C-alpha positions in Angstrom: -130.1 -54.1 -77.0 -129.9 -53.6 -73.3 -131.1 -56.1 -70.7 -134.8 -55.6 -69.9 -135.2 -53.6 -73.1 -138.8 -53.9 -74.4 -139.4 -55.4 -77.9 -142.7 -54.2 -79.2 -144.3 -56.2 -82.0 -147.6 -56.2 -83.8 -149.0 -59.4 -85.3 -152.0 -58.5 -87.5 -154.2 -61.2 -88.9 -156.1 -60.3 -92.0 -157.9 -62.1 -94.9 -157.2 -61.4 -98.5 -157.6 -63.5 -101.7 -154.0 -62.7 -102.9 -150.7 -61.9 -101.4 -150.6 -58.6 -99.6 -147.4 -56.7 -99.0 -147.6 -55.5 -95.4 -145.3 -52.9 -94.0 -143.0 -53.8 -91.2 -142.4 -51.1 -88.6 -141.2 -51.7 -85.1 -141.3 -55.4 -85.8 -144.9 -55.3 -87.0 -146.1 -58.8 -87.9 -149.1 -59.4 -90.2 -150.9 -62.6 -90.7 -152.7 -62.8 -94.1 -154.6 -65.4 -96.0 -153.0 -65.7 -99.4 -152.7 -67.9 -102.5 -149.4 -69.6 -103.1 -147.9 -71.6 -105.9 -144.7 -72.4 -104.1 -145.5 -76.2 -103.9 -147.1 -76.6 -107.3 -150.6 -76.1 -105.9 -152.7 -73.0 -105.4 -154.7 -72.7 -102.2 -155.3 -70.0 -99.6 -153.2 -70.3 -96.4 -152.8 -68.2 -93.3 -149.4 -66.7 -93.1 -147.5 -64.0 -91.1 -146.4 -61.0 -93.2 -147.2 -63.1 -96.3 -144.4 -65.5 -95.5 -144.2 -69.2 -95.1 -142.6 -69.8 -92.6 -143.2 -66.6 -90.7 -140.7 -63.9 -89.7 -138.0 -64.6 -87.2 -138.3 -62.7 -83.9 -134.9 -61.6 -82.4 -134.5 -60.7 -78.8 -131.8 -61.0 -76.0 -131.8 -62.8 -72.7 -133.9 -61.0 -70.1 -135.6 -58.8 -72.7 -139.3 -58.1 -72.3 -141.3 -58.8 -75.4 -144.7 -57.4 -76.4 -146.6 -58.8 -79.4 -149.9 -57.4 -80.4 -152.0 -59.9 -82.3 -155.0 -58.5 -84.4 -157.2 -61.2 -85.9 -158.8 -60.5 -89.2 -159.1 -64.1 -90.4 -162.2 -66.2 -90.1 -160.5 -68.6 -87.6 -160.1 -68.0 -83.9 -156.4 -67.7 -83.2 -153.9 -67.9 -80.4 -150.0 -67.9 -80.5 -147.8 -70.0 -78.3 -144.2 -69.0 -77.6 -142.9 -72.6 -77.5 -140.3 -73.1 -74.8 -140.5 -69.6 -73.2 -140.8 -70.2 -69.4 -143.5 -67.5 -68.9 -142.5 -67.1 -65.3 -145.8 -65.9 -63.6 -147.1 -64.8 -67.0 -149.1 -67.8 -68.0 -151.6 -65.4 -69.7 -149.1 -65.0 -72.5 -148.4 -68.7 -73.0 -150.9 -69.1 -75.8 -152.6 -72.5 -75.8 -156.3 -71.9 -76.6 -158.7 -72.8 -73.8 -155.8 -73.6 -71.4 -154.2 -70.3 -70.6 -156.5 -68.0 -72.6 -159.6 -67.9 -74.7 -158.7 -67.6 -78.4 -158.6 -64.2 -80.1 -161.8 -64.0 -82.1 -162.1 -62.4 -85.5 -161.8 -58.7 -85.4 -160.3 -58.7 -81.9 -156.7 -58.2 -80.6 -154.5 -59.2 -77.7 -151.1 -58.2 -76.5 -148.7 -61.0 -75.4 -146.4 -59.6 -72.7 -143.6 -61.7 -71.4 -139.9 -61.6 -70.3 -137.2 -64.0 -71.5 -135.8 -64.6 -68.0 -132.5 -66.4 -68.0 -133.1 -67.9 -71.5 -131.0 -67.8 -74.6 -131.0 -69.9 -77.8 -133.4 -71.0 -80.4 -137.1 -71.5 -79.8 -140.2 -71.2 -82.0 -143.6 -69.5 -82.0 -146.7 -71.1 -83.6 -150.4 -71.1 -83.6 -151.9 -73.2 -80.8 -155.4 -73.9 -81.9 -156.9 -76.2 -84.5 -154.2 -77.3 -87.1 -153.2 -73.7 -88.0 -149.6 -74.4 -86.8 -149.1 -76.0 -90.3 -148.5 -72.5 -91.7 -148.5 -70.1 -88.7 -145.0 -70.6 -87.3 -141.6 -69.0 -87.1 -138.4 -68.8 -85.2 -137.7 -67.1 -81.9 -134.0 -66.4 -81.6 -132.8 -65.3 -78.1 -129.3 -63.9 -78.3 -127.1 -63.8 -75.2 -126.8 -60.6 -73.2 -124.4 -58.1 -74.9 -120.8 -59.0 -74.2 -121.6 -62.6 -73.2 -120.0 -65.0 -75.7 -121.3 -68.4 -76.8 -119.7 -71.3 -74.9 -118.4 -72.6 -78.3 -116.3 -71.0 -81.1 -118.1 -67.9 -82.5 -119.5 -68.8 -86.0 -118.9 -66.6 -89.0 -122.7 -66.5 -89.7 -126.0 -67.8 -88.4 -128.9 -69.2 -90.4 -132.4 -70.2 -89.3 -133.6 -73.5 -90.8 -137.2 -74.3 -90.3 -138.5 -77.8 -91.2 -142.2 -78.2 -91.8 -144.9 -80.2 -93.6 -147.2 -79.2 -96.6 -150.6 -80.4 -97.5 -152.2 -79.7 -100.9 -155.5 -79.7 -99.0 -156.7 -77.3 -96.3 -155.4 -78.8 -93.0 -158.6 -78.0 -91.2 -160.6 -80.0 -93.8 -158.1 -82.8 -93.4 -158.6 -83.2 -89.6 -162.3 -82.5 -89.7 -162.8 -85.3 -92.2 -160.8 -87.6 -90.0 -162.8 -86.7 -86.9 -166.0 -87.3 -88.7 -164.8 -90.7 -90.0 -163.2 -91.8 -86.7 -160.0 -92.8 -88.7 -156.5 -91.3 -88.9 -156.1 -88.2 -91.0 -154.3 -88.1 -94.3 -150.5 -87.6 -94.1 -148.9 -84.5 -95.6 -147.9 -84.3 -99.2 -144.4 -82.9 -98.7 -141.8 -81.8 -96.2 -140.2 -78.4 -96.5 -137.0 -76.6 -95.6 -137.6 -72.9 -95.1 -140.8 -73.2 -97.0 -139.4 -75.2 -100.0 -139.6 -78.9 -100.6 -136.8 -79.1 -103.1 -137.2 -81.5 -106.0 -140.6 -83.3 -105.7 -142.7 -85.3 -108.1 -144.7 -83.2 -110.6 -142.9 -80.1 -109.4 -139.6 -80.1 -111.3 -139.3 -76.3 -111.4 -139.1 -76.1 -107.6 -135.4 -75.5 -106.9 -135.5 -75.5 -103.1 -133.7 -73.5 -100.4 -130.0 -72.6 -101.0 -127.5 -72.1 -98.1 -124.6 -70.1 -99.5 -121.2 -70.7 -97.7 -117.7 -69.5 -98.0 -114.9 -72.1 -97.9 -113.3 -72.3 -94.5 -116.1 -70.5 -92.7 -118.2 -72.0 -89.8 -122.0 -71.5 -89.7 -124.4 -71.9 -86.8 -127.6 -73.5 -88.1 -130.6 -72.9 -85.9 -132.8 -75.8 -86.9 -136.5 -76.0 -85.9 -139.1 -78.7 -86.5 -142.4 -77.0 -87.0 -144.0 -80.0 -88.6 -147.4 -81.1 -87.4 -146.9 -84.8 -87.2 -143.5 -85.9 -88.4 -140.2 -86.4 -86.6 -137.4 -85.6 -89.0 -133.8 -86.6 -89.7 -131.5 -83.8 -90.9 -128.1 -84.2 -92.6 -125.8 -82.5 -95.1 -123.8 -84.4 -97.7 -120.1 -84.6 -96.9 -120.3 -82.4 -93.7 -120.4 -83.2 -90.0 -122.9 -81.4 -87.7 -121.6 -80.4 -84.3 -124.5 -80.1 -81.9 -124.1 -77.3 -79.4 -127.6 -76.6 -78.2 -131.1 -78.2 -78.0 -134.4 -76.5 -77.0 -132.4 -73.3 -76.1 -130.1 -75.0 -73.6 -126.4 -75.6 -74.3 -125.1 -79.1 -74.5 -121.6 -80.7 -74.6 -120.6 -80.4 -78.2 -121.0 -83.7 -80.1 -120.2 -84.3 -83.8 -122.6 -86.4 -85.9 -123.6 -87.1 -89.5 -127.3 -87.0 -88.8 -129.6 -85.4 -86.2 -133.2 -86.1 -85.2 -135.7 -83.4 -84.4 -139.2 -84.0 -83.2 -142.0 -81.5 -83.7 -141.5 -78.6 -81.4 -137.8 -79.3 -80.8 -134.9 -77.1 -81.8 -131.3 -78.0 -82.4 -128.3 -75.7 -83.0 -125.4 -77.1 -85.0 -122.1 -75.8 -86.2 -121.1 -76.7 -89.8 -117.7 -75.8 -91.2 -117.4 -75.4 -95.0 -114.3 -77.6 -95.1 -115.0 -79.7 -98.3 -114.1 -79.1 -101.9 -116.0 -76.2 -103.5 -119.2 -77.4 -105.0 -122.9 -78.1 -104.2 -124.0 -80.5 -101.4 -127.4 -81.9 -100.8 -129.2 -81.0 -97.5 -131.9 -83.5 -96.6 -134.8 -83.7 -94.2 -136.6 -87.0 -94.1 -139.1 -88.7 -91.7 -138.5 -91.0 -88.8 -141.2 -93.5 -87.7 -140.3 -96.9 -86.4 -143.9 -98.1 -85.9 -144.9 -100.7 -88.4 -148.1 -100.3 -90.4 -148.6 -96.6 -89.5 -148.8 -94.2 -92.4 -146.1 -91.5 -92.8 -145.3 -88.9 -95.4 -142.1 -90.5 -96.8 -141.1 -87.6 -99.0 -137.6 -86.1 -98.4 -137.3 -82.3 -98.4 -134.0 -81.2 -100.0 -132.0 -78.0 -100.1 -128.5 -77.1 -101.3 -125.3 -76.0 -99.5 -123.6 -74.0 -102.1 -120.0 -73.0 -101.9 -119.1 -69.5 -103.2 -117.8 -69.5 -106.7 -119.5 -72.7 -107.7 -121.5 -72.5 -110.9 -125.2 -73.0 -110.6 -125.2 -75.9 -113.1 -122.5 -77.8 -111.2 -123.4 -81.3 -110.1 -124.6 -81.8 -106.5 -122.9 -84.2 -104.1 -125.8 -86.4 -102.9 -126.5 -88.0 -99.6 -128.8 -90.9 -98.7 -131.2 -90.1 -95.9 -131.6 -92.8 -93.2 -134.5 -95.3 -93.7 -137.8 -94.1 -92.2 -137.5 -96.8 -89.4 -133.8 -96.1 -88.6 -134.1 -96.5 -84.8 -130.4 -96.9 -84.4 -129.7 -93.6 -86.0 -132.3 -91.9 -83.9 -131.0 -93.4 -80.7 -127.4 -92.5 -81.5 -128.4 -88.8 -81.6 -130.7 -89.0 -78.5 -128.2 -90.8 -76.3 -125.3 -88.5 -77.2 -126.9 -85.4 -75.7 -125.6 -84.2 -72.3 -126.0 -80.8 -70.6 -123.1 -78.5 -70.7 -123.1 -78.5 -66.9 -120.4 -75.8 -66.5 -119.9 -73.3 -63.7 -121.8 -70.7 -65.8 -124.4 -73.1 -67.1 -125.0 -75.7 -64.4 -127.4 -78.6 -64.7 -129.7 -78.1 -61.7 -131.2 -81.5 -61.6 -133.6 -82.0 -58.7 -132.1 -84.7 -56.5 -135.0 -84.9 -54.0 -138.3 -85.9 -55.4 -141.7 -84.8 -53.9 -144.0 -86.3 -56.6 -143.2 -89.6 -58.4 -145.6 -89.9 -61.3 -146.1 -92.6 -64.0 -148.1 -91.5 -67.0 -149.0 -93.9 -69.8 -149.3 -92.3 -73.2 -150.9 -94.0 -76.1 -153.9 -94.6 -78.3 -157.3 -96.2 -77.7 -160.7 -96.8 -79.4 -164.0 -95.3 -78.2 -167.5 -95.8 -79.4 -168.8 -93.3 -82.0 -172.3 -93.7 -83.4 -171.7 -91.3 -86.3 -168.3 -92.7 -87.4 -169.4 -94.9 -90.3 -166.0 -95.3 -91.7 -164.7 -96.4 -88.4 -167.5 -99.0 -88.0 -169.0 -97.3 -85.0 -165.7 -96.5 -83.4 -163.1 -93.7 -83.4 -159.4 -93.5 -82.7 -158.6 -91.6 -79.5 -155.5 -90.9 -77.5 -155.0 -90.5 -73.7 -152.7 -90.0 -70.8 -153.3 -92.5 -67.9 -156.4 -93.6 -69.8 -157.9 -90.1 -69.7 -158.8 -88.6 -73.0 -158.7 -84.9 -72.4 -161.9 -82.9 -73.2 -161.2 -79.3 -74.1 -163.1 -76.8 -72.0 -165.0 -73.8 -73.2 -163.5 -71.6 -70.5 -159.7 -71.3 -70.3 -158.3 -73.4 -67.4 -156.1 -70.6 -66.1 -159.0 -68.2 -65.9 -161.0 -70.8 -64.1 -158.1 -71.4 -61.7 -157.3 -67.7 -61.1 -161.0 -66.6 -60.6 -162.1 -69.8 -58.8 -164.7 -70.7 -61.4 -166.1 -74.1 -60.5 -167.1 -76.8 -63.0 -164.5 -76.1 -65.6 -162.0 -78.8 -64.6 -161.1 -81.1 -61.7 -157.8 -81.8 -60.0 -158.1 -85.6 -59.7 -155.9 -86.5 -62.6 -154.4 -89.9 -61.7 -150.7 -89.9 -60.8 -150.4 -93.6 -61.7 -152.1 -95.7 -64.4 -155.6 -96.6 -63.2 -155.1 -100.1 -64.6 -151.8 -101.8 -64.6 -151.1 -104.1 -67.6 -148.2 -105.1 -69.8 -148.0 -101.7 -71.4 -145.7 -102.7 -74.3 -147.0 -106.3 -74.7 -150.3 -107.8 -75.6 -153.0 -105.0 -75.5 -155.8 -105.4 -72.9 -159.1 -106.6 -74.0 -160.7 -103.2 -73.3 -159.4 -100.5 -75.5 -161.8 -97.7 -74.3 -160.6 -94.6 -72.5 -162.4 -92.3 -70.1 -163.2 -88.7 -71.1 -162.5 -85.8 -68.7 -161.0 -82.3 -68.2 -158.6 -83.2 -65.4 -155.4 -81.6 -64.0 -152.8 -82.7 -61.5 -152.1 -80.3 -58.7 -148.6 -79.4 -57.5 -147.5 -77.2 -54.6 -145.2 -74.4 -55.4 -141.5 -75.3 -55.6 -142.2 -79.1 -55.3 -140.0 -81.4 -57.3 -141.4 -83.9 -59.8 -140.2 -87.1 -61.3 -142.4 -88.0 -64.2 -142.1 -91.3 -66.2 -143.8 -91.3 -69.5 -144.6 -94.8 -70.6 -145.6 -95.6 -74.2 -148.4 -98.3 -74.6 -148.9 -100.8 -77.4 -152.7 -100.2 -77.6 -153.4 -100.1 -81.3 -149.7 -99.6 -82.0 -146.6 -98.5 -80.0 -145.4 -95.1 -81.2 -142.9 -92.4 -80.4 -144.6 -89.5 -78.8 -142.8 -86.1 -78.6 -144.3 -84.7 -75.4 -144.1 -80.9 -74.7 -144.4 -79.4 -71.2 -145.4 -75.8 -71.1 -144.0 -73.4 -68.4 -140.9 -75.5 -67.5 -137.7 -76.9 -68.7 -137.0 -80.5 -67.5 -134.1 -82.9 -67.3 -134.3 -86.2 -69.2 -132.7 -88.5 -66.5 -133.6 -91.9 -67.9 -134.8 -93.8 -70.9 -135.4 -97.4 -71.8 -137.4 -100.0 -73.8 -140.2 -102.1 -72.5 -142.1 -101.4 -69.2 -140.6 -99.1 -66.7 -139.3 -100.9 -63.6 -139.5 -98.5 -60.6 -137.1 -100.7 -58.6 -134.3 -101.2 -61.0 -134.4 -98.5 -63.7 -133.8 -95.5 -61.4 -130.4 -97.0 -60.6 -129.2 -96.0 -64.0 -130.6 -92.5 -64.0 -128.2 -89.7 -65.0 -128.5 -87.1 -62.3 -125.2 -85.3 -63.2 -125.5 -83.9 -66.7 -128.8 -85.1 -68.3 -129.9 -83.1 -71.3 -132.3 -80.2 -70.5 -135.3 -79.8 -72.8 -138.9 -78.7 -73.1 -140.0 -81.4 -75.6 -139.0 -85.1 -75.2 -139.6 -88.1 -77.4 -141.2 -91.1 -75.6 -139.6 -94.0 -77.5 -141.8 -96.4 -79.3 -142.5 -99.3 -77.0 -140.5 -97.7 -74.2 -140.3 -95.0 -71.5 -138.5 -91.8 -70.6 -138.1 -90.2 -67.2 -137.9 -86.5 -66.6 -137.4 -84.3 -63.5 -138.4 -80.6 -63.0 -139.0 -78.1 -60.3 -142.6 -76.7 -60.1 -141.3 -73.1 -59.5 -143.8 -71.4 -61.9 -147.3 -70.9 -60.5 -150.2 -71.3 -63.0 -151.9 -73.8 -65.2 -149.5 -75.6 -67.6 -150.4 -77.7 -70.5 -148.6 -81.0 -71.3 -149.4 -82.8 -74.6 -148.0 -84.8 -77.5 -146.6 -82.5 -80.1 -147.9 -84.7 -82.9 -151.0 -82.6 -83.7 -153.1 -85.7 -84.5 -152.5 -87.1 -81.1 -153.2 -83.8 -79.4 -156.5 -83.6 -81.3 -157.4 -87.1 -80.2 -156.9 -86.2 -76.5 -153.3 -87.0 -75.6 -153.0 -84.0 -73.3 -153.4 -82.9 -69.6 -152.5 -80.0 -67.4 -150.6 -79.3 -64.2 -151.9 -76.7 -61.7 -149.1 -75.2 -59.7 -150.2 -73.3 -56.6 -148.9 -69.9 -55.7 -146.0 -69.8 -53.3 -145.8 -67.6 -50.2 -143.2 -65.1 -51.3 -143.9 -61.7 -53.1 -142.8 -63.0 -56.5 -144.3 -66.5 -56.2 -147.9 -65.8 -57.4 -149.5 -65.6 -60.8 -149.7 -62.0 -62.0 -153.2 -60.6 -62.6 -154.6 -61.0 -66.1 -154.2 -58.2 -68.6 -157.2 -56.0 -69.3 -157.4 -57.1 -72.9 -157.4 -60.9 -72.2 -159.7 -62.5 -74.8 -163.1 -63.6 -73.7 -164.7 -66.9 -74.7 
């Protein structure tokens, strides 16, 4: 594949009562509604090419990708290319009612974007309702031809997608929760490449198998596509050498266990250097917030050495406890940008905007929420619970449509309090469709501060349109006078999704060099649904390549 070569794909969404075999031609993708018995339950789910998870899309750095989505299901649909920079092509970013109106039943849309200067593992997923639970897959961006990895070349590569499974329809799960005002039910199982492994009342389910040859090294491209669960990942008897996160290279670090939040990706090298046999692969939840429900099921798979009999015993491993904060922190604090001559860490040293955003939960009145005793759980950023518009924000911005959103999102918390201490007496938030405005090429330092309202919780926050550097992290309340003294401005890890620690804060820096409207939200779908989201509006620059490109002619209409 040559640089700037165009990948043409078709993603057709259709509704059928049973599995439909769809032809794949020129990377044709098909989304169908089908019955499945994979997890010991039969229910219709929306899938791509009849697969759960969906097909892997392969491209190379600087390729241009076209994906035609044809919607034949009863839901409105949009697809987000998670982590793709979308330089000047916000129309292809995908979040419904932010950069586009959703694709309605019977309609189609062509996503057209270029993978400028990016290589590594990302994911694609539905970005409307809770359809991400089954509409997701891997996006593998290979280096340009002739450009090697900055680590030893593996003998083989394997995509590993972690996810959640509900026996119930996920749209029914969240709709019931919204009507009651309470939290939704947690999932019934976790999965590794669509399989949960051995679970209760499902003894025939064998799980995913990873075949290996003794002495070979494998690159595992691990993705967390789960809706609401951060997950630990480990393999019995084998070390994991982390070489990349969120499609950016890192200094190699060898660990027993890694942590992946929803939306994050991690590439690890695994060498088959143990005695021949079978070894357990485990994906288990992480949540260090007391009294908050979590799906505590562990998904399992098998690393199977060539020549090992199928009935051989499996070497087991014990996953970390659900609240293993120390294990999580060991992984998070070990990550550093590669920061080489070829892959430098371009951390903004001068800051034009210093922002402090509180992220957390709240309680608002709800006359119809009988289960919630007249109240509903909500979430907010700087005490603003985001209200989804009915016209896409990017369209409103580009065409100067008034009344859709305002640009008065507060850059600091409207009310200062002990964010990680005793909650304030007033737990109510304000509703609004607000954005924060940035001038083109301005630099931003954003501190995301967790709050203890209702409960402190780890929030994996995803910023669309940009990568950012995680320059600082701590527990308690952020101190603007002392905490910046310990910021890492040399080789901080570069990401597109970052975990705000429970009862703590994280500081990120990025350059606003991409004009458009860019969503930022918690990647726990329940918190996004509750309103933990906002948007940045980045103005056009003055140069010829510093403005939003015009919208495509087939842009969906609301």
